[in-house]
Structures are given as C-alpha cells and as structure tokens.
DRENLOMI-857951 format. One line per 10 residues: number of its first residue (from 0); their letters; for each residue x negated, y negated, z negated of N, C-alpha, C. Coordinates in nm, 3 decimals. Each point is the difference from the previous one (the first is absolute). Layout:
REM residues N
NUM	A	X/Y/Z/X/Y/Z/X/Y/Z  ...
This chain:
REM residues 307
0	XXXXXXXXXX	-0.089/0.105/-0.032/0.086/-0.131/0.029/-0.084/-0.113/0.027  0.074/-0.106/0.001/-0.105/-0.131/0.007/0.146/-0.093/-0.006  -0.093/-0.100/-0.036/0.079/-0.128/-0.029/-0.023/-0.129/0.120  0.120/-0.070/0.026/0.000/-0.082/0.106/-0.086/-0.123/-0.048  -0.052/-0.086/0.048/-0.054/-0.132/-0.059/0.068/-0.077/0.101  0.037/-0.106/0.021/0.056/-0.101/0.078/-0.048/-0.128/-0.082  -0.102/-0.116/0.119/-0.016/-0.084/-0.065/0.034/-0.125/0.113  0.052/-0.085/-0.058/0.032/-0.127/0.099/0.083/0.045/0.151  0.048/0.073/-0.002/0.046/0.051/0.115/0.126/-0.095/0.055  -0.007/-0.031/0.122/0.090/-0.104/0.045/0.053/0.044/0.130
10	XXXXXXXXXX	0.105/-0.048/0.059/0.042/0.020/0.106/0.067/-0.145/0.085  -0.060/-0.044/0.095/0.074/-0.101/0.073/0.052/0.006/0.161  0.096/-0.039/0.029/0.071/0.027/0.135/0.019/-0.128/0.060  -0.134/-0.079/0.055/0.023/-0.130/0.032/-0.020/-0.086/-0.127  0.128/-0.080/-0.004/0.014/-0.091/-0.110/0.031/0.052/-0.099  0.070/0.071/0.033/0.064/0.046/-0.138/-0.069/0.150/-0.058  -0.041/-0.044/-0.159/-0.031/0.111/-0.075/0.089/0.089/-0.047  0.008/0.152/0.015/0.084/0.082/-0.047/-0.054/0.059/-0.114  -0.112/0.024/-0.035/-0.066/0.053/-0.089/-0.111/-0.118/-0.073  0.028/-0.037/-0.093/-0.112/-0.104/-0.080/-0.072/0.120/-0.095
20	XXXXXXXXXX	-0.141/-0.081/-0.025/-0.099/0.053/-0.063/0.055/0.129/-0.109  -0.019/0.140/0.022/0.041/0.097/-0.077/-0.124/0.082/-0.082  0.023/-0.012/-0.148/-0.119/0.071/-0.093/0.032/0.075/-0.049  0.023/0.143/0.020/0.012/0.092/-0.115/-0.041/0.178/0.062  -0.039/0.060/-0.107/0.004/0.097/-0.003/0.090/0.146/-0.021  -0.013/0.064/0.101/0.095/0.158/-0.012/-0.026/0.058/-0.092  0.029/0.032/-0.116/-0.093/0.051/-0.108/-0.032/0.197/0.093  -0.054/0.054/-0.027/-0.016/0.159/0.024/0.056/0.092/-0.057  0.070/0.080/0.078/0.106/0.081/-0.047/0.126/-0.056/-0.093  0.055/-0.123/0.055/0.105/-0.067/-0.062/0.137/0.017/0.103
30	XXXXXXXXXX	0.077/-0.047/-0.018/0.109/-0.074/0.089/0.038/-0.097/0.005  -0.055/-0.070/0.100/0.039/-0.187/-0.007/0.099/-0.008/0.126  0.121/-0.114/-0.078/0.084/0.008/0.092/-0.008/-0.150/0.027  0.042/-0.060/0.155/-0.032/-0.126/0.055/0.133/-0.042/0.014  0.035/-0.064/-0.089/0.157/-0.081/0.012/0.025/-0.099/0.045  0.106/-0.057/0.064/0.004/-0.130/0.034/0.114/-0.028/0.112  0.091/-0.092/0.017/0.101/-0.065/0.111/-0.074/0.066/0.139  0.089/-0.026/0.090/-0.007/0.027/0.132/-0.092/-0.148/0.028  -0.121/0.031/0.076/-0.082/-0.110/0.033/-0.098/-0.068/-0.098  -0.003/0.117/-0.084/-0.113/-0.033/-0.124/-0.160/0.026/0.012
40	XXXXXXXXXX	0.005/0.062/0.155/-0.133/0.058/0.012/-0.050/0.147/-0.032  0.123/0.083/-0.054/-0.036/0.115/-0.019/-0.076/0.092/0.123  0.088/-0.003/0.073/-0.051/0.100/0.155/-0.115/-0.096/0.057  -0.012/-0.107/0.013/-0.140/-0.063/0.070/-0.105/0.068/-0.099  -0.005/-0.048/-0.140/-0.077/0.085/-0.114/-0.089/0.126/0.025  0.142/0.102/0.028/-0.035/0.151/0.047/-0.096/0.055/0.089  0.070/-0.120/0.128/-0.097/0.057/0.108/-0.103/-0.073/0.005  -0.071/-0.115/-0.078/-0.085/-0.051/-0.016/-0.121/0.134/-0.050  0.069/0.028/-0.104/-0.079/0.125/-0.063/-0.025/0.138/0.072  0.098/0.018/0.070/0.011/0.091/0.052/-0.108/0.018/0.168
50	XXXXXXXXXX	-0.056/-0.145/0.004/-0.040/-0.050/0.094/0.061/-0.017/0.175  0.139/0.034/-0.005/0.074/-0.060/0.094/0.029/-0.095/0.063  -0.041/-0.124/-0.140/-0.001/-0.129/0.041/-0.111/-0.077/-0.056  -0.086/-0.079/0.052/-0.148/-0.032/-0.020/0.029/-0.151/-0.074  -0.075/0.017/-0.097/0.048/-0.127/-0.132/-0.063/-0.115/0.079  0.051/-0.116/-0.053/-0.066/-0.139/0.014/-0.130/-0.004/-0.050  0.045/0.052/-0.095/-0.117/-0.042/-0.123/-0.004/0.105/-0.081  -0.117/0.031/-0.057/0.036/0.097/-0.173/-0.071/0.172/0.025  -0.007/0.037/-0.101/-0.044/0.146/0.030/0.068/0.085/-0.076  0.013/0.155/0.039/0.063/0.080/-0.036/-0.142/0.138/-0.053
60	XXXXXXXXXX	-0.006/0.055/-0.112/-0.105/0.079/-0.020/0.094/0.123/-0.080  -0.109/0.120/0.020/0.034/0.094/-0.073/-0.112/0.036/-0.108  0.056/0.015/-0.152/-0.115/0.050/-0.087/0.061/0.130/-0.060  -0.131/0.106/-0.002/0.034/0.147/-0.098/0.011/-0.026/-0.100  0.014/0.108/-0.070/0.005/0.005/-0.157/-0.136/-0.029/-0.052  -0.087/-0.008/0.110/-0.167/-0.016/-0.085/-0.008/-0.132/0.013  0.102/-0.090/0.086/-0.029/-0.147/-0.003/-0.086/-0.017/0.133  -0.022/0.087/0.082/-0.087/-0.016/0.125/0.107/-0.022/0.099  -0.027/-0.115/0.107/0.086/-0.021/0.077/-0.007/0.110/0.115  0.099/-0.001/0.065/-0.010/0.063/0.147/-0.018/-0.065/0.097
70	XXXXXXXXXX	-0.046/0.023/0.108/-0.047/-0.026/0.143/0.106/-0.119/0.061  -0.029/-0.079/0.069/0.090/-0.067/0.078/0.101/0.017/0.070  0.012/0.134/0.069/0.119/0.044/0.029/0.052/0.087/-0.053  0.121/-0.043/-0.049/0.082/0.084/-0.120/0.096/0.100/0.024  0.018/0.000/0.168/0.129/0.024/0.060/0.015/0.163/-0.058  -0.140/0.106/0.026/0.013/0.151/-0.115/0.037/-0.018/-0.103  -0.013/-0.098/-0.078/0.083/0.004/-0.138/0.128/-0.022/-0.010  0.061/-0.062/0.102/0.108/-0.055/-0.006/0.153/0.072/0.061  0.106/0.019/-0.085/0.100/0.061/0.078/0.104/-0.090/0.006  0.097/0.010/0.116/0.103/-0.150/0.015/0.104/0.050/0.069
80	XXXXXXXXXX	0.160/0.002/-0.087/0.107/0.013/0.027/0.054/-0.113/0.057  -0.003/-0.090/0.109/0.072/-0.067/0.029/0.208/-0.003/-0.028  0.056/-0.092/-0.025/0.104/-0.006/-0.003/0.134/0.069/0.098  -0.049/0.026/0.113/0.064/0.111/0.124/-0.128/0.047/0.051  -0.032/0.099/-0.037/-0.113/0.106/0.083/0.042/0.025/0.119  -0.050/0.021/0.130/0.030/0.041/0.105/-0.092/0.101/0.038  0.091/0.115/0.051/-0.040/0.150/0.044/0.024/0.016/0.160  -0.077/0.118/0.032/0.047/0.021/0.133/0.101/0.126/-0.008  0.139/-0.043/-0.004/0.130/0.090/-0.024/0.008/0.139/0.030  -0.054/0.025/0.135/-0.004/0.123/0.063/-0.097/0.104/-0.071
90	XXXXXXXXXX	-0.107/-0.041/-0.092/-0.108/0.033/-0.044/0.093/0.082/-0.116  -0.050/0.110/-0.069/0.051/0.070/-0.141/-0.077/-0.081/-0.115  0.011/-0.015/-0.090/-0.056/-0.042/-0.145/-0.137/0.101/-0.002  0.009/0.106/0.034/-0.139/0.060/-0.032/-0.113/-0.053/0.126  0.064/-0.007/0.121/-0.110/-0.049/0.134/-0.016/-0.104/-0.073  0.096/-0.112/-0.043/-0.041/-0.116/-0.011/-0.144/-0.015/-0.099  0.064/0.041/-0.108/-0.123/-0.025/-0.126/-0.148/0.100/0.088  0.009/0.101/0.061/-0.090/0.032/0.063/-0.087/-0.091/0.117  0.098/-0.057/0.061/-0.051/-0.090/0.076/-0.107/-0.144/-0.072  0.076/-0.062/-0.112/-0.060/-0.071/-0.111/-0.102/0.011/-0.027
100	XXXXXXXXXX	0.010/0.132/-0.059/-0.131/0.039/-0.079/-0.124/-0.003/0.081  0.038/0.049/0.144/-0.089/0.018/0.087/-0.095/-0.147/0.048  0.110/-0.103/0.016/-0.026/-0.120/0.020/-0.059/-0.101/-0.131  -0.020/0.088/-0.137/-0.061/-0.072/-0.116/-0.138/0.070/-0.008  -0.032/0.100/0.115/-0.130/0.028/-0.013/0.000/0.134/-0.059  0.146/0.056/-0.027/-0.056/0.182/-0.062/-0.010/0.063/0.113  -0.056/0.134/-0.009/-0.014/0.091/0.088/0.151/0.055/-0.010  0.019/0.100/0.156/0.102/0.039/0.010/0.064/0.121/-0.122  -0.113/0.064/-0.062/0.036/0.083/-0.099/0.062/-0.083/-0.146  -0.100/-0.102/-0.001/0.052/-0.075/-0.135/0.133/-0.072/0.042
110	XXXXXXXXXX	0.045/-0.068/0.072/0.105/-0.060/0.041/0.103/0.091/0.011  -0.012/0.104/0.041/0.117/0.113/-0.027/0.013/0.046/-0.151  -0.108/-0.011/-0.058/0.017/0.062/-0.145/0.085/-0.106/-0.086  -0.067/-0.138/0.041/0.056/-0.126/-0.090/0.170/-0.028/0.029  0.012/0.032/0.144/0.114/-0.035/0.054/0.109/0.101/-0.085  -0.036/0.119/-0.011/0.101/0.118/-0.082/-0.004/-0.025/-0.137  -0.092/-0.076/-0.049/-0.006/-0.029/-0.149/0.092/-0.139/-0.025  -0.005/-0.066/0.078/0.103/-0.144/-0.012/0.118/0.044/0.039  0.021/0.055/0.072/0.164/0.069/0.059/0.019/0.072/-0.137  -0.052/0.057/-0.095/0.077/0.075/-0.109/0.017/-0.132/-0.087
120	XXXXXXXXXX	-0.155/-0.055/-0.006/0.034/-0.110/-0.136/0.109/-0.071/0.027  0.030/-0.048/0.136/0.127/-0.109/0.028/0.104/0.054/-0.021  0.028/0.129/0.009/0.121/0.080/-0.001/0.061/0.024/0.167  -0.081/-0.009/0.070/0.033/0.020/0.159/-0.046/0.122/0.050  -0.072/0.159/-0.069/-0.039/0.059/0.058/0.092/0.080/0.073  0.148/-0.003/-0.041/0.089/0.071/0.054/0.081/-0.048/0.153  -0.045/-0.176/0.009/0.019/-0.063/0.108/-0.146/-0.017/0.106  -0.100/0.090/-0.041/-0.124/-0.022/0.060/0.009/0.012/0.131  0.056/0.106/0.054/0.024/0.022/0.156/0.133/-0.063/0.063  0.034/-0.079/-0.062/0.123/-0.078/0.050/-0.049/-0.161/0.085
130	XXXXXXXXXX	0.040/-0.013/0.117/0.010/-0.124/0.051/0.025/-0.128/-0.128  -0.103/-0.090/0.050/0.005/-0.100/-0.122/0.124/-0.095/0.009  0.058/-0.009/0.159/0.105/-0.066/0.045/0.110/0.039/-0.105  0.014/0.112/-0.063/0.123/0.081/-0.074/0.000/-0.023/-0.124  -0.140/-0.090/-0.038/0.007/-0.028/-0.158/0.082/-0.100/-0.038  0.004/0.015/-0.146/0.125/-0.115/-0.068/-0.092/-0.108/-0.034  0.023/-0.120/-0.046/-0.072/-0.122/-0.024/-0.104/0.035/-0.106  0.047/0.093/-0.111/-0.087/0.024/-0.127/-0.102/0.108/0.083  0.032/0.102/0.072/-0.096/0.112/0.026/-0.110/-0.082/0.104  0.029/-0.123/0.083/-0.083/-0.073/0.084/-0.090/-0.098/-0.121
140	XXXXXXXXXX	0.058/-0.043/-0.102/-0.110/-0.071/-0.098/-0.118/0.076/-0.062  0.089/0.163/-0.057/-0.112/0.094/-0.043/-0.079/0.039/0.119  0.046/0.013/0.113/-0.129/0.007/0.073/-0.103/-0.108/0.041  0.073/-0.092/-0.030/-0.105/-0.115/0.033/-0.095/-0.042/-0.129  0.053/0.074/-0.119/-0.090/0.027/-0.095/-0.105/0.092/0.032  0.041/0.109/0.029/-0.077/0.137/0.035/-0.155/-0.054/0.069  0.047/-0.110/0.158/-0.072/-0.077/0.033/-0.087/-0.087/-0.022  0.061/-0.088/-0.089/-0.117/-0.074/-0.077/-0.125/0.096/-0.072  0.046/0.095/-0.079/-0.069/0.066/-0.086/-0.089/0.125/0.077  0.023/0.007/0.128/-0.044/0.162/0.040/-0.181/-0.032/-0.009
150	XXXXXXXXXX	-0.055/-0.151/-0.001/-0.145/0.016/0.015/-0.033/-0.037/-0.136  0.071/0.042/-0.109/-0.037/-0.006/-0.139/-0.047/-0.118/-0.050  0.071/-0.152/0.042/-0.038/-0.109/-0.063/-0.040/0.008/-0.150  -0.069/-0.133/-0.039/0.035/-0.011/-0.167/0.088/-0.103/-0.014  0.048/-0.063/0.092/0.084/-0.132/-0.044/0.119/0.023/0.121  0.112/0.014/-0.019/0.159/-0.012/0.015/0.048/-0.125/0.026  0.010/-0.024/0.121/0.076/-0.129/-0.007/0.143/0.004/0.062  0.126/-0.040/-0.022/0.105/-0.008/0.025/0.101/-0.115/0.062  0.026/-0.015/0.080/0.080/-0.174/0.048/0.141/0.054/0.001  0.115/-0.062/-0.129/0.159/0.061/0.000/-0.027/0.158/0.038
160	XXXXXXXXXX	-0.011/0.108/-0.111/-0.015/0.130/0.065/0.150/0.050/-0.021  0.105/-0.072/-0.100/0.128/0.063/-0.013/0.081/-0.104/0.052  -0.001/-0.119/0.053/0.096/-0.073/0.011/0.091/0.022/0.127  -0.026/0.074/0.109/0.124/0.040/0.082/0.030/0.150/-0.040  0.004/0.041/-0.120/0.011/0.101/0.019/0.196/0.035/-0.106  0.033/0.104/0.010/0.103/0.013/-0.096/-0.043/0.070/-0.134  0.093/-0.046/-0.121/-0.046/0.079/-0.101/-0.050/0.144/-0.055  0.028/0.071/0.105/-0.052/0.097/0.005/-0.147/0.047/0.053  -0.032/-0.102/0.112/-0.125/-0.015/0.065/-0.093/-0.056/-0.090  0.057/-0.149/-0.074/-0.090/-0.034/-0.102/-0.043/0.071/-0.107
170	XXXXXXXXXX	0.078/0.074/-0.055/-0.013/0.101/-0.124/-0.121/0.096/0.024  -0.016/0.059/0.165/-0.069/0.097/0.050/-0.138/-0.064/0.007  -0.010/-0.127/0.066/-0.111/-0.063/-0.019/-0.083/-0.039/-0.089  0.058/-0.090/-0.097/-0.042/-0.026/-0.133/-0.020/0.120/-0.077  0.053/0.073/-0.008/-0.033/0.189/-0.065/-0.142/0.033/0.069  -0.006/-0.039/0.111/-0.141/0.103/0.051/-0.098/-0.164/-0.056  0.036/-0.111/0.008/-0.133/-0.115/-0.050/0.013/0.036/-0.131  0.059/0.035/-0.083/0.018/0.024/-0.177/-0.107/0.120/-0.001  0.012/0.101/0.085/-0.091/0.114/0.005/-0.146/0.013/0.007  -0.016/-0.152/0.078/-0.174/-0.020/0.071/-0.017/-0.113/-0.093
180	XXXXXXXXXX	0.081/-0.034/-0.126/-0.070/-0.123/-0.069/-0.109/0.064/-0.132  -0.083/-0.063/0.039/-0.127/0.051/-0.067/-0.116/0.081/0.080  0.053/0.066/0.107/-0.107/0.003/0.067/-0.075/-0.052/0.121  0.081/-0.119/0.009/-0.031/-0.083/0.149/0.035/-0.122/-0.071  -0.071/-0.123/0.062/0.039/-0.137/-0.022/0.119/-0.040/0.088  0.121/-0.052/-0.059/0.124/-0.017/0.067/-0.020/-0.168/0.023  0.060/-0.076/0.128/0.020/-0.137/0.000/0.137/-0.008/0.106  0.135/-0.053/-0.079/0.078/0.019/0.098/0.103/-0.096/-0.032  0.067/-0.108/0.139/0.092/-0.075/-0.021/0.115/0.058/0.001  0.146/-0.037/-0.082/0.118/0.043/-0.003/0.060/-0.122/-0.005
190	XXXXXXXXXX	0.152/0.026/0.007/0.099/-0.113/-0.053/0.079/0.111/-0.092  -0.030/0.105/-0.012/0.119/0.097/-0.090/-0.054/-0.003/-0.122  0.027/-0.083/-0.091/-0.099/0.006/-0.133/0.039/0.049/-0.096  0.115/0.058/-0.011/0.003/0.106/-0.105/-0.077/0.118/0.017  -0.052/0.049/0.108/-0.109/0.101/0.032/-0.107/-0.047/-0.047  -0.061/-0.127/0.001/-0.119/-0.030/-0.036/-0.035/0.010/-0.161  0.086/0.008/-0.094/0.050/-0.053/-0.096/-0.059/0.159/-0.074  0.043/0.114/0.041/-0.039/0.107/-0.009/-0.138/0.075/0.080  -0.063/-0.082/0.061/-0.110/0.047/0.073/-0.127/-0.058/-0.005  0.036/-0.146/-0.011/-0.150/-0.080/0.020/-0.046/-0.017/-0.148
200	XXXXXXXXXX	-0.125/-0.038/-0.018/-0.097/-0.048/-0.099/-0.006/-0.131/0.007  -0.029/-0.078/0.111/-0.036/-0.109/0.032/0.098/-0.051/0.112  0.018/-0.154/-0.029/0.090/-0.072/0.057/-0.087/-0.119/0.094  0.012/-0.052/0.134/-0.052/-0.118/0.061/0.147/-0.063/0.050  0.055/-0.092/-0.053/0.117/-0.094/0.050/-0.049/-0.136/0.098  0.036/0.021/0.101/-0.068/-0.110/0.095/0.121/-0.065/0.062  -0.010/-0.124/0.008/0.127/-0.078/0.033/-0.072/-0.126/0.133  0.018/-0.034/0.091/-0.051/-0.075/0.133/-0.159/0.024/0.039  -0.037/0.128/-0.031/-0.150/0.026/0.043/-0.091/-0.006/-0.129  0.046/-0.025/-0.104/-0.084/-0.030/-0.133/0.057/0.108/-0.101
210	XXXXXXXXXX	-0.084/0.041/-0.066/0.022/0.084/-0.117/0.038/-0.095/-0.122  0.103/0.049/-0.030/0.063/-0.096/-0.133/0.028/0.060/-0.126  -0.016/0.123/-0.004/-0.048/0.074/-0.121/-0.047/0.138/-0.003  -0.100/0.089/-0.056/-0.009/0.094/0.007/-0.106/0.045/-0.156  0.019/0.144/0.012/-0.028/0.074/-0.140/0.036/0.104/0.038  -0.004/0.073/-0.141/0.069/0.137/-0.035/0.137/-0.027/-0.041  0.068/0.076/0.071/0.170/-0.021/-0.047/0.015/0.026/-0.153  -0.045/0.083/-0.042/0.012/0.006/-0.149/-0.036/-0.094/-0.103  -0.106/-0.111/0.091/-0.009/-0.106/-0.065/0.097/-0.105/0.031  0.003/-0.033/0.101/0.084/-0.095/0.073/0.145/0.031/-0.068
220	XXXXXXXXXX	0.035/0.103/-0.018/0.114/0.035/-0.078/-0.004/-0.055/-0.125  -0.064/-0.001/-0.083/-0.025/0.042/-0.126/-0.023/-0.173/-0.004  -0.043/-0.086/0.043/0.003/-0.146/0.016/0.125/-0.054/-0.007  0.097/0.059/0.059/0.110/-0.081/0.056/0.116/0.082/-0.120  -0.048/0.062/-0.097/0.147/0.066/-0.051/0.003/-0.093/-0.105  0.107/0.023/-0.045/0.110/-0.084/-0.121/0.029/-0.136/0.047  -0.012/0.021/0.104/0.069/-0.171/0.086/0.141/0.051/0.037  0.008/0.110/0.041/0.138/0.050/0.078/0.103/0.077/-0.033  0.118/-0.017/0.026/0.114/0.121/-0.054/0.055/0.018/0.117  0.043/0.099/0.053/0.018/0.097/0.074/0.164/0.060/-0.025
230	XXXXXXXXXX	0.065/-0.019/0.071/0.132/0.076/-0.021/0.109/-0.001/0.091  0.072/0.129/0.007/0.065/0.025/0.121/0.138/0.042/-0.071  0.099/-0.061/0.074/0.157/0.067/-0.043/0.043/0.061/0.122  0.112/0.062/-0.090/0.099/0.106/0.110/0.040/-0.096/0.119  0.080/0.075/0.090/-0.044/-0.096/0.095/0.199/-0.046/0.016  0.017/-0.105/-0.082/0.151/-0.027/0.030/-0.024/-0.159/0.025  0.103/-0.050/0.107/-0.016/-0.130/0.061/-0.025/-0.100/-0.090  0.044/-0.010/-0.165/-0.002/-0.136/-0.107/-0.141/0.025/-0.056  -0.043/0.073/0.022/-0.127/0.025/-0.056/-0.102/-0.059/0.052  -0.022/-0.087/0.140/-0.068/-0.069/0.042/-0.008/-0.147/-0.031
240	XXXXXXXXXX	0.152/-0.024/-0.056/0.006/-0.131/-0.038/-0.074/-0.039/-0.186  0.021/0.173/-0.023/-0.053/-0.035/-0.152/-0.159/0.014/-0.001  -0.044/0.066/0.069/-0.133/-0.034/0.046/-0.063/-0.132/0.019  0.091/-0.058/0.133/-0.065/-0.147/-0.010/0.003/-0.098/-0.117  0.076/0.068/-0.070/0.083/-0.117/-0.158/-0.177/0.030/-0.113  -0.058/0.071/0.049/-0.131/0.090/-0.106/-0.092/-0.142/-0.046  -0.003/-0.109/0.135/-0.076/-0.118/-0.021/0.006/-0.060/-0.085  0.127/-0.010/-0.086/0.028/-0.091/-0.122/-0.025/0.071/-0.111  -0.067/0.093/-0.002/-0.029/0.088/-0.148/-0.143/-0.053/-0.015  -0.038/0.011/-0.144/-0.070/-0.082/-0.068/-0.161/0.087/0.038
250	XXXXXXXXXX	-0.089/-0.109/0.050/-0.130/0.048/0.017/-0.042/0.053/0.154  0.143/0.048/0.066/-0.025/0.019/0.180/-0.062/-0.129/0.055  -0.087/-0.010/0.075/-0.067/-0.064/0.074/0.074/-0.048/0.139  -0.003/0.152/0.067/0.025/0.061/0.142/0.120/0.104/-0.002  0.052/0.018/0.103/0.049/0.070/-0.001/-0.008/0.050/0.176  -0.017/0.124/0.039/-0.004/0.055/0.138/0.102/0.129/0.012  0.111/-0.026/0.084/0.079/0.100/0.020/0.023/0.069/0.105  -0.045/0.132/0.005/0.043/0.089/0.154/0.118/0.110/-0.026  0.106/-0.046/0.059/0.123/0.089/-0.044/0.018/0.011/-0.113  0.007/0.157/-0.110/0.033/-0.004/-0.081/-0.041/-0.031/-0.127
260	XXXXXXXXXX	-0.162/-0.024/0.052/-0.133/0.017/-0.071/-0.039/-0.157/0.005  -0.068/-0.037/-0.172/-0.039/-0.147/0.003/-0.128/0.036/-0.088  -0.110/-0.099/0.027/-0.108/-0.029/-0.063/0.016/-0.112/-0.086  0.006/-0.019/-0.140/0.019/-0.100/-0.091/-0.186/-0.042/-0.044  -0.064/-0.102/0.085/-0.101/-0.037/-0.082/0.009/-0.098/-0.140  -0.064/0.041/-0.077/0.007/-0.056/-0.120/-0.121/-0.073/-0.065  0.036/-0.114/-0.073/-0.166/-0.011/-0.097/-0.017/0.028/-0.118  0.144/0.066/-0.060/-0.003/0.100/-0.124/0.077/0.096/0.005  -0.079/0.122/0.041/0.063/0.103/0.012/0.077/0.088/-0.109  -0.009/-0.023/-0.130/0.077/0.033/-0.119/0.125/-0.045/-0.013
270	XXXXXXXXXX	0.015/-0.167/0.004/0.093/-0.081/-0.019/0.098/0.045/0.167  -0.045/0.000/0.119/0.067/0.040/0.107/0.060/0.119/0.003  -0.082/0.107/-0.071/0.039/0.144/-0.003/0.139/-0.006/-0.076  -0.011/-0.063/-0.124/0.108/-0.016/-0.127/0.138/-0.030/0.034  -0.049/-0.123/0.127/0.127/-0.091/0.036/0.065/0.102/0.125  -0.068/0.050/0.086/0.043/0.083/0.101/0.097/0.113/-0.050  -0.087/0.113/-0.112/0.088/0.096/-0.049/0.126/-0.062/-0.073  0.002/-0.075/-0.075/0.126/-0.088/-0.066/0.110/-0.003/0.084  -0.026/-0.088/0.140/0.070/0.004/0.108/0.067/0.103/0.086  -0.096/0.125/-0.002/0.054/0.111/0.060/0.102/0.075/-0.125
280	XXXXXXXXXX	-0.053/-0.020/-0.098/0.083/0.067/-0.082/0.110/-0.049/-0.040  0.032/-0.158/0.010/0.129/-0.088/-0.017/0.095/0.025/0.102  -0.082/0.068/0.142/0.123/-0.026/0.118/-0.011/0.136/0.039  -0.057/0.110/-0.046/0.019/0.123/0.023/-0.023/0.050/0.133  -0.136/-0.083/0.029/-0.046/-0.011/0.136/-0.088/0.139/0.055  0.059/0.091/0.090/-0.058/0.140/0.050/-0.132/-0.010/0.044  -0.140/0.006/-0.077/-0.132/0.000/0.024/-0.064/0.128/0.086  -0.043/0.018/0.117/-0.035/0.142/0.029/-0.192/-0.019/-0.033  -0.038/-0.114/-0.021/-0.124/-0.034/0.007/0.002/-0.093/-0.112  -0.150/0.000/-0.093/-0.017/-0.133/-0.086/-0.171/0.011/-0.033
290	XXXXXXXXXX	-0.060/-0.074/0.109/-0.165/0.011/-0.030/-0.021/-0.112/-0.031  -0.090/-0.012/-0.161/-0.027/-0.143/-0.060/-0.131/0.030/0.002  -0.089/-0.099/0.055/-0.144/-0.007/0.001/-0.058/0.077/0.101  0.056/0.055/0.119/-0.066/0.093/0.083/0.057/-0.087/0.111  -0.150/-0.015/0.096/0.023/-0.079/0.140/0.004/0.096/0.088  0.058/0.038/0.119/-0.024/0.079/0.092/-0.119/-0.052/0.112  -0.002/0.089/0.073/-0.118/-0.069/0.116/0.053/-0.084/0.089  0.182/0.012/0.032/0.068/-0.099/0.093/0.033/-0.119/-0.071  -0.012/0.006/-0.140/0.003/-0.148/-0.064/-0.144/-0.055/0.030  -0.083/0.046/-0.053/-0.152/-0.037/0.050/-0.025/-0.050/0.087
300	XXXXXXX	0.044/0.084/0.140/0.013/-0.057/0.119/0.065/-0.133/0.020  0.123/-0.019/-0.019/0.067/-0.093/0.001/-0.043/-0.139/-0.026  -0.035/0.016/-0.163/-0.052/-0.113/-0.044/-0.141/-0.042/0.085  -0.093/0.096/0.016/-0.123/-0.028/0.064/0.045/-0.090/0.178  0.076/0.038/0.051/0.021/-0.024/0.130/0.063/-0.142/0.000  0.111/0.000/-0.088/0.072/-0.117/-0.035/-0.094/-0.156/-0.043  -0.105/0.015/-0.025/-0.088/-0.108/-0.032/-0.027/-0.095/0.094
C-alpha cells in the first residue's frame, strides 16, 4: 500500500480556475471520500491524479509505508473506476478482463489467472462467459472494479461509483469496497452521503475548486457534536407546521426542515433538549427519531456548502 501526496495541485481552463491549489495526503490503507456539490472540482481532481488530465501546476507523488517516494510514472500503482466505465459489449466479462490484463503488461497466463480471481471476488463468476452487453448496471460497475484492480494497484480511485445504480447495485458495490478496506488505499467521490458514513475514514469537502474542510470523519463529527438535535415525526400533514414552530423554542438558533425531519441548531443543548421534550409530551407528538448532539454527514455537508 501507498499514500498519495498532493501539493499545490491546480487546474485552469483558460481564464477559469477549476481547481485551486490543493494540498492533502490520502492516508495509506484508509478510505477517503471526496465530497462536494456539482462543479466543485472533484472529477477534475481525480482526472489529474490518474494522469488523464495534465495539471496546470503542482505535484502528485506516492510514498511507500517506509516513506520512500515512488517513481514519476504513477500509472502502474493506480487503479481507476470512472463514473460510467466503457466496455466492448460484444466481449464476455472473462475476455474483457484478460484483454485489460494483457494491456496492463501481464502475461497471458497471469491475465487469465487474475481475471478468474477478480470475477470470483466481484461475484461475476457465474456471468463470466456472458456478453457484457447483457450485464445489469451493478454488474457493469463490479466488472469496472475488477478491471481497475487486475494489475494489483496500491491505490484505487473511484469517481461516483454508485450514483447511477439502484439500491441493490449500490449495496453490491459498497459491500465490495468495504471488503477491500484496509487492503488498499481508497479515494472516491460520491453524492451518496449515507454510504460514506459507514465506509470512510477521512473526508475532503470541496466547494468551487477549493478544499473547505478535511480531516478524519470521527474527529470532524466530534467537533460538531453538541450543537444539533435531529428529530423525525410520523407522516401527518399537520406535523410539518409543528416542525416549523420549533424555531421559537429557547436556545434554538436555526432550524433546517426536510420533509418530516428537522435539524435544530442550539447554543445550549440541555435547555433546548428539555424544552423540546416538554413540547413533545404536552402535544403528544409521535416521534420516530430523536438524536441529541449527534451530527450526520449530510448536516455537516450542508453546513459547509452553505458557507
């Protein structure tokens, strides 16, 4: 495994700067999520890291666990799964992986062996000799993952790996990534925030081409604890009016309402919690969720992006 060290990385297209100077280290053996709204510069950054796009300035290097820098050509050490991987649909999954393996410099025997291993690992063994054109979206993403891993890279980069998948396909791909965690260094961009919470160690939040927050998810969450109460009510139409009225409670500084869920920001957790519980009891409000002092990734994301 290796860590990815990024220093002063920028990308401009004419007079427009898509990515401002980035400085970060993707930690060895950890899973890092690159988050941000559309246009934040996530895909541009990943394309620079993989060599698909030449940076305007800055450097990208790999460091081994011993602290030594890998050579200037990083491609043998990187695997990449784009948002919509392309295949020759007339080929079978097995034929495709053998072909990619040989393009990666493997011998015919090695390519065949690793193709079989990754078809098994990604759950595609039974579909290995079917044409790729008949694969579902989830199967294609898993084949793309096998393609990215067949040359045994030390770092795997993924661009929105589950955004176009249905819930079953998302779970299949995320379970695969979970099984790989600790065995390889992972960096991926995504909009599916609840998946990040269970998988990633580190977060990098981008906005308008710049990093606005980064660090370990556990530490970022800890920094924000004690400031938000999240409640969800049962789905009755009058409940939304009640949620809107909560901004009048003592010590509530801001309310964010989404459907039947409200995030209540407070400057005095104990006072706000007591007032809210009294209100719930007095009006016999049917709650389905009550979290005091715990911030979700979605709340952190919205807080950072809104700045």
